[in-house]
C-alpha positions in Angstrom: -264.2 -197.5 -47.0 -266.9 -196.3 -49.4 -266.4 -196.1 -53.1 -266.1 -192.3 -53.3 -263.4 -191.9 -50.6 -261.5 -194.8 -52.1 -261.6 -193.1 -55.5 -260.4 -189.9 -54.0 -257.6 -191.7 -52.2 -256.5 -193.4 -55.4 -256.6 -190.1 -57.4 -254.5 -188.4 -54.7 -252.0 -191.3 -54.8 -251.8 -191.1 -58.6 -251.1 -187.3 -58.4 -248.4 -187.9 -55.8 -246.8 -190.6 -58.0 -246.8 -188.4 -61.1 -245.3 -185.5 -59.1 -242.6 -187.8 -57.7 -241.7 -189.1 -61.2 -241.5 -185.6 -62.5 -239.2 -184.4 -59.7 -237.0 -187.5 -60.0 -236.8 -187.0 -63.8 -235.7 -183.4 -63.3 -233.0 -184.5 -60.8 -231.7 -187.3 -63.0 -231.8 -185.6 -66.3 -228.6 -183.9 -67.4 -228.4 -180.2 -67.4 -228.8 -178.6 -70.8 -225.6 -178.2 -72.6 -223.9 -174.7 -72.4 -224.3 -172.8 -75.7 -221.1 -172.6 -77.7 -219.3 -169.3 -77.2 -217.3 -167.8 -80.1 -215.6 -165.3 -77.8 -214.3 -168.1 -75.5 -213.5 -170.1 -78.7 -211.2 -167.3 -80.0 -208.9 -167.8 -77.0 -209.1 -171.6 -77.1 -208.3 -171.6 -80.8 -205.0 -169.7 -80.5 -202.9 -172.7 -81.5 -205.3 -173.4 -84.4 -204.9 -169.9 -85.7 -201.1 -170.1 -85.9 -201.6 -172.3 -89.0 -205.2 -171.7 -90.2 -204.9 -167.9 -90.0 -205.5 -165.2 -87.4 -209.2 -165.0 -88.5 -209.5 -168.5 -89.9 -208.3 -167.6 -93.4 -205.2 -169.7 -94.1 -202.1 -168.0 -95.4 -200.3 -171.3 -95.9 -200.3 -173.6 -98.9 -202.0 -176.9 -98.2 -203.7 -175.7 -95.0 -207.4 -175.0 -95.3 -209.3 -171.9 -94.3 -211.8 -172.5 -91.5 -213.5 -169.1 -91.6 -217.2 -169.4 -92.3 -217.1 -173.2 -92.3 -220.3 -174.7 -90.8 -219.7 -175.3 -87.1 -220.9 -179.0 -87.2 -218.4 -179.6 -90.0 -215.5 -178.2 -88.0 -216.6 -180.3 -85.0 -216.9 -183.5 -87.0 -213.4 -183.0 -88.5 -211.8 -182.5 -85.1 -213.4 -185.7 -83.9 -212.1 -187.6 -86.9 -208.6 -186.6 -85.9 -209.3 -187.4 -82.2 -210.5 -190.9 -83.2 -207.7 -191.4 -85.7 -209.9 -191.6 -88.8 -207.9 -188.7 -90.3 -204.1 -188.9 -89.9 -202.0 -185.8 -89.8 -199.7 -186.0 -86.7 -199.7 -182.3 -86.1 -203.5 -182.1 -86.1 -203.9 -185.2 -83.9 -201.6 -183.8 -81.3 -203.3 -180.4 -81.4 -206.8 -181.6 -80.8 -206.1 -184.6 -78.5 -206.8 -182.7 -75.3 -210.0 -180.9 -76.5 -213.2 -181.5 -74.7 -216.7 -181.4 -76.3 -217.1 -177.9 -74.9 -213.8 -176.8 -76.3 -214.6 -178.2 -79.7 -218.0 -176.4 -79.7 -216.4 -173.1 -78.7 -213.7 -173.3 -81.3 -216.1 -174.2 -84.0 -218.4 -171.3 -83.0 -215.4 -168.9 -83.3 -214.4 -170.0 -86.8 -217.9 -170.2 -88.2 -218.4 -166.6 -87.1 -215.5 -165.3 -89.1 -215.8 -164.0 -92.6 -214.1 -165.7 -95.5 -211.6 -163.6 -97.3 -212.6 -162.3 -100.8 -211.7 -164.9 -103.4 -208.9 -164.4 -105.9 -209.7 -162.8 -109.2 -210.9 -165.0 -112.1 -208.2 -164.6 -114.8 -208.9 -167.8 -116.7 -212.5 -167.7 -117.8 -212.3 -171.0 -119.8 -211.0 -172.9 -116.7 -213.7 -171.3 -114.5 -216.4 -172.3 -117.0 -215.1 -175.8 -117.2 -215.0 -176.1 -113.4 -218.6 -174.8 -113.1 -219.8 -177.3 -115.8 -218.1 -180.2 -113.9 -219.6 -179.1 -110.6 -223.0 -178.9 -112.3 -222.6 -182.3 -113.9 -221.6 -183.9 -110.6 -224.4 -182.1 -108.8 -222.0 -180.9 -106.2 -224.5 -178.3 -105.1 -226.8 -181.1 -103.8 -224.7 -181.5 -100.7 -222.6 -178.3 -100.7 -225.5 -176.0 -101.4 -226.1 -173.8 -104.4 -223.6 -171.2 -103.2 -221.2 -173.9 -102.1 -221.2 -172.5 -98.6 -221.7 -175.9 -97.1 -224.3 -177.0 -94.5 -224.2 -178.9 -91.3 -221.4 -181.5 -91.6 -220.8 -180.7 -95.3 -217.8 -178.4 -96.0 -217.9 -174.9 -97.4 -216.0 -175.0 -100.7 -216.5 -171.4 -101.8 -213.4 -169.2 -101.5 -211.4 -172.1 -100.0 -207.7 -172.2 -100.9 -207.3 -173.6 -104.4 -204.3 -175.7 -103.5 -206.1 -177.2 -100.6 -209.2 -178.0 -102.6 -207.1 -179.9 -105.2 -205.3 -181.8 -102.4 -208.5 -182.7 -100.7 -210.1 -184.0 -103.9 -207.1 -186.1 -104.7 -207.1 -187.5 -101.2 -210.8 -188.5 -101.5 -210.2 -189.9 -104.9 -207.3 -192.1 -103.7 -209.2 -193.2 -100.6 -206.7 -191.7 -98.2 -209.3 -189.4 -96.7 -212.6 -190.4 -95.2 -215.9 -188.7 -96.0 -219.6 -189.5 -95.8 -219.5 -193.1 -97.1 -218.3 -193.4 -100.6 -219.9 -190.3 -101.9 -216.7 -188.3 -102.6 -214.6 -191.1 -104.0 -217.4 -192.1 -106.3 -218.0 -188.6 -107.5 -214.3 -188.1 -108.3 -213.4 -191.5 -109.5 -213.5 -190.6 -113.2 -212.0 -187.1 -112.9 -208.6 -186.6 -114.3 -206.1 -184.1 -113.1 -207.2 -181.3 -115.5 -210.8 -181.8 -114.3 -209.8 -181.6 -110.6 -207.7 -178.5 -111.3 -210.6 -176.8 -113.0 -213.0 -177.7 -110.2 -210.5 -176.3 -107.6 -210.1 -173.1 -109.7 -213.8 -172.6 -110.0 -214.7 -173.2 -106.3 -211.8 -171.1 -105.0 -213.1 -168.1 -106.8 -216.7 -168.2 -105.5 -217.5 -165.6 -102.9 
């Protein structure tokens, strides 16, 4: 065989091998994940809405609103319950059966809902104190300047005041997990009046 036909044969073989690899890769690669569907999520979240509110705005003391929370944050919290890092029996039971697709759809539904308007600010001194504390602790570094949250970081603006206070106390005491030691360290030196002022301030942000 002469050099030119041999080169042509090798080139053809290389093309065939590349084509085979590409076809095999397409067969073996998983199909792209289905986009999360908020409409489907509304139906799947029926049991969630009995406590967290018909549109994700909680009417119950101590239970957080989920409306307008970042979808990745909602997903991460559900998985913390599924993997027993967070411990509320009712929540653990409610999410135990959810698949990844279910979780994505439910998160898509709640993040698409509007947060209720915040309560009126009647105590300007407490509001100002809470704002000063939030600025001093640089809470906006993670929770954003408008405290609407981002990615796996919670929305704090217009959250229930009683829930915010409970969550901060739980982080401070170490009974609730977060991203490393960020929240316990941020709150370690805060007394009850400080936490109350922070909760008051954040709950009244739009």
